[in-house]
N, C-alpha and C positions, 0 to 999 in steps of 0.2 A: 462376362464383359458387359459394361453398361452400353445400351443401345445409343446410337447418335441422336442428339436432340433434333426434332423435326425442324425443317426450314419454315419459318412463319412468313407467308406471302399475303400481302394485302392486295385485293382485286377491286379495282375502281373504274367505273365508266366516267369519262370526262367529255363535257361539251360546254365550252365557255365557262369554266369554273375559276377564272382568275380572281374573282371576288373573295374566295376563301381558300384557294389551293395552297398558298404558302402556309397557312395555319394547319391545314390538313397534313401536308407533307412534313411540317415541323414536328407535329405530334407523332405521326406514324413512324418517322425515322427514329424515334426513341425506343421502339420495341420490335419493329418489323425487320426481317432480313432482306426483303425485297418488296417493292411497291410497284405493281403492274398497273399502268394507266392505259385504258383503251380509249384513245382520243377519236372523237367523231366530228371532224371538220371544225375544230375550234378556230375562232378568228380573233380572240381577245388576248393572245399572248400566253395562254395556258401552257403551251409546249415550252416556251422560253422559261417559264417558272419551273416546270418540271426538270429542265436541264440543270438547274442550280442545285438539285438535291441528288447526291450520289446514289442513294438507294432506289431512286425512282427510275423506271424504265417505261418508255412510251411505246405502245404498239398501235397499229392503225386499225380503226374501225371504219372501213370504207363504205358501210351501208348508208344510203341516202335517207333511210326511213327510221322511225322510232321502232325498235324491236328489242325488248328486254331479253328474249330467248337467245337471239343471235349474239348480243354482246356478252351475255353471261357465258355461253359456250366458248366464245372467242377467248375470254380471260382464263377460264379454267383450262382449256387446251394449251394455251400459251404457258401457263404455270407448270403444267405437267411436262411440256417439252423442255423448258428451261431449267427445271429443278427435278432431277431424276427421282428424288425421294430420300427419306420420308418427308412429307409436307403437311403443313396446316394451312388451310385456305380461310382467310377472313375477308368477307365481301362487304365492303363499306362504300357508301356514296361519299362524295367529297365534302358534303355538309354534315358528316357524322364522325365524331371522334370519341375514343374512350375517355371516361373521366380520369382526372389526374391521379386519383387514389386507386385506380383499378390495378395497376402494375404491382403495387405493394400488397395487394390482397392475396391470401393463401389460395384463393380460387384461381389466380393466374397460373400458379404452378400446376394446379390440378388440370387446368385447360391444356397446358403444354404437354402434360403426361398422359392425356386421355388416349384410349386405344383407337386404332384405325376404324373408320366408319362412324365415329361419334359426331353428332350434330351439336353445335354450340348454340344454345338458346339464350338470348340476351334481352334485357330491358332497354328500350329506347326512350329517352326522356326528351320531350319536345320543349325547347327553351322558348320563352315568350319575351317580347320587347321590354316589359316592365320589371324584369328580374325574377319573375315567377316561372313555373314550368308545369307541364302536364305529365303525370305518371300513370302507367297502365299496369294492369295485372297480367296481361297476356304477353309473354316474351315472343321473340321472332328469331328464326334460324339465320344467324349471320356467319357462323364458322363451321368448318368441317375438317376433321382429321382425315386426310385424304386416303382412300383405299382404292381409288381408280374407278369408282362406281359411275355409271352414266348419269349425267344430269339431264332431267326431263322438264325443262321450264315451260312456262306459258309466255305469250308474246307481251303481256302487260300484267303488272302486279304479281309478279312471280317470286317464289322462293329463289334465292340467289345461289344456293349451293345444293348438292344432291341431298334429298330428304326422302328416305324410304320408310314404310311403316315399321319395319323391324330395326331401324337405326336406333342405337342407344342415344338418349338425350342427356346433355349436361347443361344444367341451368345454374351457373355460378353467380350468386347474388352479389358478390363483391366486384363483379365486372359490369359496368353500365356504359351506355353510349349516350352522348349528347348530340341532339339533332338541332341544327341551326336554321332550318327552313322557315319556321314560324317567326323568327326575329325579323323577317323581311315580308311583311304582310302583302305589299303590292305585288312582289314577285311571286309569292305563294299563290295569290289569286290567279295570276296569269298561268301558273302551272296547272291549276285545276281547269282553267279554260282550255288549255292545250290537251289535257286528258280527254275532255269532252269532245274536242274536235277530232282527235285521233280515233276514238271509239266510234264517232259518227261516221267516219270514212270507212270503217271496217264492217258496219252493220247496216241493214236496211232501216229506213225511217219508219219504224213501227212504234205505236204509242207506248207499249210496255218498255221498250229499250230507251225511248226518249225520256220517259219519267224516271227510269232507273238512273240515267246519267244526271238528270236534274237533281235527284235526291243525293247522289254521291258527290257531285262536284259543284252544286249550285250555291248561291248566296245564302240560302236559308239553312244550310247544314250547320248544326251546332258543333263545330270542331272542339270548342273548349269543354263542351259537355261530355265528350268521349273519355276524358281522363280526370284524375284527381289533381286539382290545382294546388300547388305547394310553392314555398319559397325555394329557390335554387340554393344548393349547399355550396358555400365558398370552397370547400375541400375539393370539389369537382374540377376547379379551375386553378387553384393555387400552385400546384406542382408544375403545371405547364408554364404559368407566368414566371415562376422562379427560374425556369430554363430559358427565359427570354423569348418565349412564343407569344406573339401579339394576339390577345383575346379581346381586343377593343371592339367598338361598334362596327357594324358591317353595312355596306351601301344597299339601299333599297331603291326601286324605281320601276318604271314601266318599259323602259327601252332595253328589253332583254331578248335573248334568242327565242324564248317562249312566245313573246308577242309577235315576232317576225314569223315564227312557224305557224301561228294561227292565221295570220294574214296570208301567208303563202298557200295554206289550205283553202282559204276563201278564193284566192286567185285561180286555183286549180279546179275547184268544184262549184264556185259561185257562192256568194254569201247567203243566198236564199236557202241553201241546204242547211245552214246553221241557224236559221231563224228560230228553230224549235229548241235550241240549247239555251241554258241559263248562263249566257256569257255577255249579255248586252248591258251590263253595268259598266263595261269598258267602252271608252270612246275610240272605236276602231278606226274611224276616219281620221281623227287627230293623229293616231299612231301611224296610220298609213302615210300621211303627209310627212311626219317626222322621219319615218324609215326611208322614204324617197329622198329626203334631204341628206340623209346619211349615206345614201348609195346602197341600201340593202337590196339585194336582187330578189326577183320573183314575187314582188308585191302586186296587188291589184292595180291595174292601170287607171281605173275610174273610181269615183267616190263610192264608199261603202254605204249601202242602203240598209237602214235599220228595219227590223220587223214591224209590221203594222201594230198599232196599240191594241186593237181588238184581239189579235193573236196572243200578245203578251198577257192580257187579262185572262183569256181562256186557259193558258198554260199555268199561270199563277194559281188559278182555281183548281186545276187538275193536280198541281203540286200539293195543295192542302189536303185533297182527298187521299192522295198516295201516302202522305205522311201519316194521316190518321189510320189508314189500313196497315201500314208498316208497324205502327206502335200497338 
């Protein structure tokens, strides 16, 4: 007897993803049996968008804080409760979709037929605003043929599915993911600022950790130099567009939840704590005033004070030394 085909479940955290959620759900509805969205206090209509898609199911992420480990466990446990098995878990962010030619690839069938415990390693392609993209040699674990293994994630920059040393890996070159974060450079910059602010709150203010954050999230990091820059392949998009999925331009801007979260962190800890971070290319005072006009809660009550110029010069010099030591 032929074993039943595993239920393919997409697992996605959501926090104010209305800018791309229709695109994401339109694509994922083409191949997924179920799309689980863990919504964390969205205020932009994301839940209303999800309600329009029959395969989408929203669960509550009630956590007030950023924590990848909590939300990943929440999604995996919900998938295991709602679908007894067999299951395939595909953990995607809302700004990641498979290329349109992935489903026609023989590798897609191999993925669906992989044995329990298999980790799916995929290439993520960073799309850029000018129609080019960045490609990388190192794949990332996005999928898991679920065998019930415990997931042991980190609180930030974690693998999204269970990955054990003995787990078999499947790297299907015919399945690729398109990542839309870099087509919105202003928003992406704010995301890096938020990562710096989050890690700042978790760690003591020591020079080594400060310089590490500045190297990882600062303005001087050469993101384009991390990958091979190529022209994006029209075949990656054509099939989705033929199905009526809108792949047009996406909004970019500074009035995002990431900006408000950075300002809320300043309200809680004081902006002086963040003077050491490479985040001051942003006009936080202008954003604070704009957020207040919009009624965003939890923002600083008084004007944001920028770090002294001398401190900025000293940290810029330390950045240069750290970059030379790293290289």
